[in-house]
VEXGUMAR-288930 format. One line per field, with one value per residue (C-alpha): y, x, z. Coordinates in pm, 1 decimal, m for minus. Example, Ala and Ser with C-alpha at 12.3 -4.5 7.8 and 13.67 -1.06 7.14 Angstrom:
v: [m450.0, m106.0] .
u: [1230.0, 1367.0] .
w: [780.0, 714.0] .
END
This chain:
v: [11746.3, 11769.3, 12130.6, 11993.5, 11693.7, 11908.5, 12015.2, 11667.9, 11507.5, 11782.4, 11697.0, 11322.3, 11422.6, 11617.3, 11343.0, 11125.9, 11016.1, 11171.6, 10916.4, 10864.7, 10749.3, 10361.0, 10209.4, 9844.7, 9615.9, 9351.4, 9519.8, 9348.9, 9026.7, 8730.3, 8779.9, 9124.0, 9050.0, 8788.1, 9035.2, 9289.8, 9040.5, 8917.3, 9252.9, 9328.8, 8983.8, 9042.3, 9408.2, 9441.2, 9823.2, 10055.7, 10422.5, 10613.2, 10614.0, 10617.2, 10979.5, 11079.3, 10950.6, 11095.5, 11366.5, 11341.4, 11339.2, 11107.5, 11409.1, 11589.1, 11338.7, 11414.2, 11136.0, 10887.0, 10983.6, 11333.3, 11181.3, 11012.0, 10661.4, 10811.5, 11067.2, 10777.2, 10593.2, 10879.6, 10931.4, 10569.2, 10553.6, 10834.0, 10723.7, 10383.5, 10548.3, 10757.1, 10428.4, 10286.6, 10545.5, 10455.9, 10065.9, 10016.3, 9881.8, 9753.6, 9422.8, 9414.1, 9157.8, 9242.7, 9271.0, 9536.1, 9836.0, 10159.5, 10337.5, 10068.3, 10052.4, 10461.3, 10417.2, 10156.1, 10339.5, 10679.6, 10455.0, 10348.8, 10689.5, 10598.6, 10269.0, 10226.8, 10102.5, 10181.3, 10233.2, 9978.0, 10010.9, 9698.6, 9489.7, 9615.0, 9646.1, 9548.2, 9649.7, 9321.7, 9289.6, 8919.8, 8669.8, 8380.3, 8341.0, 8445.2, 8467.9, 8750.1, 8919.0, 9296.1, 9273.4, 9050.3, 8947.0, 9055.1, 8862.0, 8640.0, 8351.6, 8328.4, 8075.0, 7832.8, 7884.2, 7885.3, 7621.0, 7580.9, 7439.6, 7150.4, 7075.6, 6782.9, 6947.2, 6595.2, 6587.1, 6920.5, 6955.5, 7301.8, 7263.9, 7292.0, 7661.5, 7789.5, 8071.7, 7946.4] .
u: [13258.3, 13257.8, 13121.6, 12891.4, 12739.9, 12450.7, 12343.4, 12365.9, 12161.5, 11921.5, 11902.8, 11844.8, 11577.5, 11400.2, 11426.9, 11220.1, 10898.6, 10575.5, 10332.4, 10040.7, 9725.7, 9712.3, 9579.3, 9528.6, 9647.8, 9402.9, 9133.3, 9284.3, 9188.7, 9433.4, 9473.6, 9555.5, 9792.3, 9976.2, 10007.2, 10188.7, 10421.7, 10484.3, 10557.6, 10806.9, 10977.0, 11010.3, 11131.2, 11488.6, 11560.5, 11368.2, 11332.1, 11469.3, 11746.2, 11697.8, 11819.0, 11521.8, 11277.4, 11448.1, 11592.1, 11970.0, 12248.3, 12563.5, 12817.4, 12652.0, 12792.6, 13154.0, 13412.2, 13456.1, 13791.4, 13655.2, 13436.3, 13498.5, 13355.1, 13102.8, 12989.3, 12984.4, 12745.5, 12535.5, 12487.7, 12429.1, 12143.3, 11986.5, 12031.2, 11894.4, 11594.3, 11504.7, 11549.6, 11301.3, 11030.6, 11035.2, 11004.1, 11378.0, 11666.0, 12010.2, 12169.5, 12530.2, 12742.2, 12743.8, 13123.0, 13141.9, 13324.6, 13104.2, 13299.6, 13230.7, 12857.3, 12864.3, 12994.9, 12757.8, 12447.1, 12536.5, 12596.1, 12219.7, 12128.7, 12289.4, 12089.2, 11774.3, 11468.2, 11110.3, 10895.5, 10681.0, 10319.0, 10341.0, 10639.0, 11007.3, 11299.9, 11653.6, 11965.0, 12150.8, 12486.0, 12556.2, 12520.1, 12637.6, 12954.4, 13213.3, 13515.3, 13362.2, 13194.1, 13208.6, 13243.1, 13573.8, 13698.2, 13357.9, 13171.1, 12921.3, 12929.3, 13308.2, 13308.8, 13139.9, 13391.3, 13693.6, 13646.3, 13937.3, 14238.1, 14266.2, 13890.8, 13810.4, 13506.5, 13327.6, 13303.0, 13116.2, 12780.2, 12689.4, 12315.9, 12371.5, 12522.6, 12277.5, 12052.4, 11756.5] .
w: [11012.2, 10652.0, 10574.7, 10301.1, 10492.2, 10662.0, 10298.6, 10156.7, 10447.4, 10414.3, 10023.2, 10100.2, 10336.8, 10055.4, 9835.7, 10034.5, 9829.4, 9910.2, 10050.3, 9820.2, 9951.1, 9980.6, 9667.2, 9702.7, 9401.3, 9512.3, 9312.9, 9011.5, 8855.8, 8858.5, 8510.8, 8519.7, 8805.2, 8602.3, 8294.2, 8514.4, 8649.8, 8296.4, 8189.7, 8450.8, 8389.8, 8033.9, 8035.8, 7941.1, 8017.2, 8217.6, 8107.0, 8395.9, 8670.1, 9018.0, 9002.6, 8795.9, 9041.7, 9365.6, 9225.6, 9365.7, 9149.2, 9204.2, 9130.4, 9436.0, 9681.1, 9791.7, 9743.4, 10016.8, 10115.3, 10212.2, 10480.8, 10820.2, 10863.8, 11086.1, 10835.3, 10556.5, 10803.9, 10853.1, 10486.3, 10423.1, 10683.5, 10547.4, 10197.2, 10268.7, 10459.0, 10144.1, 9911.7, 10133.4, 10058.8, 9683.5, 9764.5, 9672.2, 9860.9, 9813.3, 9915.9, 10013.1, 10215.2, 10612.3, 10589.3, 10294.2, 10431.3, 10518.8, 10229.5, 9962.8, 10064.4, 10032.8, 9690.7, 9574.3, 9709.0, 9524.1, 9225.8, 9246.1, 9148.2, 8788.3, 8763.3, 8572.1, 8755.8, 8802.3, 9121.9, 9202.7, 9334.1, 9547.2, 9681.0, 9663.8, 9406.0, 9556.3, 9380.0, 9400.0, 9236.9, 9341.6, 9060.7, 9327.4, 9128.6, 9379.4, 9150.5, 8948.5, 9210.6, 9241.9, 9592.3, 9571.3, 9911.0, 10097.5, 9891.5, 10090.4, 9843.4, 9873.6, 10153.1, 9919.0, 9613.0, 9857.6, 10100.5, 10377.6, 10216.3, 10462.1, 10395.8, 10154.5, 9972.3, 9917.2, 10293.0, 10308.0, 10354.3, 10195.6, 10240.5, 10610.5, 10552.3, 10286.8, 10403.0, 10246.6] .
END
């Protein structure tokens, strides 16, 4: 086991958000709720990075090459659990290798965000346009952009394959 791993896992555990007493947002009027949503939608940039809120620094994570796949999976699981306490998540293709997931999770620390009182914020890197996707060959949308070479695209019914 990498000698730094127990310390890193402890740091991630200590970065969990302290639970606050439940405060329902349903005490807001409809107008207040819509105003809050409009403000969120119109905002172009947030003031702080995820690192600011959780206290972890990307530079404190060892390079993926120094960890085994098992160790990477342990860190990924702990990190995602910590993110959940901040009402955050990250959306990655199921086929993305653990090492790339690790790199992207650590990079969320550098992403500017906010901590919502209700709901979730998801770091989502997919635009739906597979040719420029950061996930390259692991992109979930790739099958829609590169149909099988023998297949006539005009005969395809992509609506049957869409997840929504």
